[in-house]
C-alpha positions, 0 to 999 in steps of 0.5 A: 253106034260106035264100037269104041269107048269114048275117051275121057282123058282128063277125068281119067287122069285126075281120077287115077291121080286121086286114087294113087295119092290116097293110096300112097298116104294110106289114109281113108281106105273106105274112101278109096274103096268107094271111089274105085267102086264108083269109077269102075261102075261108071266105066262099065256103064259108059262101056255098055252104052258105047258097045253092042258086044254082049261078051264085052259087057259080061266081062266088064260086069264080072271083073267089077264083081270080082274086084269088089269081092276082094274087099270082103264087104257084104254091103258093098257087094249087095249094093253094087249088085242092086246098082248093076240091076238098076243100070241094066233095067235103065239100059233096057228101058231107054236103049232097048231099041238099040240093043234089039237090033243086035240081041233078042230077048233070049240073049238079054235074059241070059245076060241078066241071069249071068250077072245075077249068078255072079253077084250071088256067088260073090255075096255067098263067097264073101259070107263064107270066107268072112265066117272062115276068116273070123274063125281063123282069126279067133283061133289065132288070137286065142293061140296068140294070147296063150303064147303071150300068156305062157311067154309072160309067165316064163319071163316072170318066172325067169326074172323073179326066181330066187335061184340063179338061172343061166342058159348056155349055147353048145359052145358054152357061151352065155345066152341069157341069165336072170337077176339072181345069177347076177347077184350070186356070181357078180357078173353083170348081164351085159358083160357075160352075154355071148361070152364064155365065163368061168363059174367053177374053181380051176381045180374042178374044171375037168369035172365040170367039162366031163359033166358038160359032155354028159349033158350033150349026150342027154344026161341031166344032173339034179341037185348036185352039190359042188363048189362054184366060183364067183367073178371075184374068185370067191369059192362057195358051196352050191347046189346045181341042176344041169339040164339039156334043152331040146328043140321040137325034133329032140335035138339039143340046142342049149343047156341050162344051169340052175344054182342055189347057194347052200353055204348057209346050209353047210355052215348050219350043218357044221355048227350042228355037228360041232355042237353035237361033238361039244355035247359028247365032249362034255359028257365024256369030261363029266365021266372022267373028271372024277377019276382024274381028280383023285390022283391029282389030290394025292400028288398035290398033297405030296407037293405041298409037303415038299413046299414046307421046306423053304430051304430046299433047292427044288422049291421053285420047281415044286411051286411050279408043279403046284401051280400046274396042278391047279391049272389041271384042275382048271382044265378039268373044269373047262371040260365040264363046261365045254359045251356051254360058255363059261364066265371069265374072272378077268385080271390084269397080267403081264403076258411076258411073265406067263410066257416065261413060266412056259419057257422054263417048263418046256425048255428042258424037254425041248433040249432033249430033242435038240429043239431051240425055243426062242422068244422075241419081245418086240414090245415088252411089258404088255398088260392083258386083261383075262385069265392067266391060267387059260392063256398058259393053257394056250401057250402049252398046247401050241408049243406042244403041238409045234414040238411034235410037228418038228419031232427032232432038230428044229426051232420054235420062235415065239414073238410078242408084239403090239399090233395097235392100241387095242390088241397084242399079237403072239406068234408061235412059229415052228420049222416042222412038217406043216399041215395040209389045207384040209387039216387046217380047215378042220383043225378047230373041230372037236375030236379031229386029230391027225395024231395016233394018240391025240384027242382032238380037243386041244385046238378046240379049247384054244379057240374057245379060250381066245374067243372068250377073251374077245380075241381071234386066231389065224393059222398059216401053214404049208405042208413041208414048210412049217406052221405059224399060229398067231393069236390076238388078245385085247390089251388092258386100257392102261397100255 
């Protein structure tokens, strides 16, 4: 017998190429496994026929069993064990005479036991690792499902949350935002990711930076009411929650900002307070109206006696006083219905005539303070539909406020013009001390006043009268530069 392996070059080359092609195509893994098993088993069988070295035979069979164990297939290992035993039996039966010259019965028994042992070990190993891997796979699938489930819930929450949510890195750059953030602030997700954006008014930047520093120290802010700024510069009332985000080691890696627009809440609160103040104003008016009307009745009686003398040089002034008494009575009536809408008996009147009466009334008083009252009628003869007495009240309150703002040595300019076919504008501009921003913001609130002896009802009544005439009012004032108040009234159709 030869001690070398019979060469099978053509078969070996074709077999290897077939395996390589199938493996590279990543197809028919089971076919590759079967071909490799057949090839190795055939090689082992030929090797055993050619060699008489028991050690070499053992190595071939053990390598084959080890290779098959890698596939973790119970049936494959069992099948190859049976095949190996059959082959071993055939070798002993048909080639026993050849083997008997080199090995005795004891060597063959040991060889059989070793092969059986390694076969059983391979099968047991496969069963053990299969169960182990199955449990690990089940645990991994469970954790993966839990992770995907939690991640899915978080993504859904982040996407459909009604409150704005934004996540920032430690350099204050945007990491992620939700659709509510885009809707509230006006920033598209694509244009703010990875960038620093300004979300607070410029005057509040120092406070915002201070809060960020405190967040980096681990502090949180819950439902903090502040002012935020949209992309277009619009300022709105916001309720924000600021929180640091920690990693598994407790280190801050990012920050989150949850924002809720509470402008509607603030407006509702202001309306409620305004309503309560109106209610108080109505209650106060009801209490004092009787006391005011008593002396007015006496004054009105004496003025009417004076008006009986038609040749008196003061007839014009007494008539004017009488009309003002009537207006005071109307004002008291307004106080009585201050907290509810009042109906207007609309008449058509010339706005120039109403203004002329007010100028005549106030000029003497203003001259004593060296205040010039001038009227500019850019468009004359404008007819307004409404209540002339109420419009007189608007003129008187505004001119009185302008004169008190000037105190002495100044100018008040009243300008009447036609803005379009539907409205006329009346501007009252003074050279007084002007108003601060916070005063302008609260000027129409009841009982809000900066005067020591003011009631805080004048501007509120003015706004109410103009709104009831379907007009509107604007205020342009800067502290130290004077004030211009412009209100608009609807024109009569025949204008």
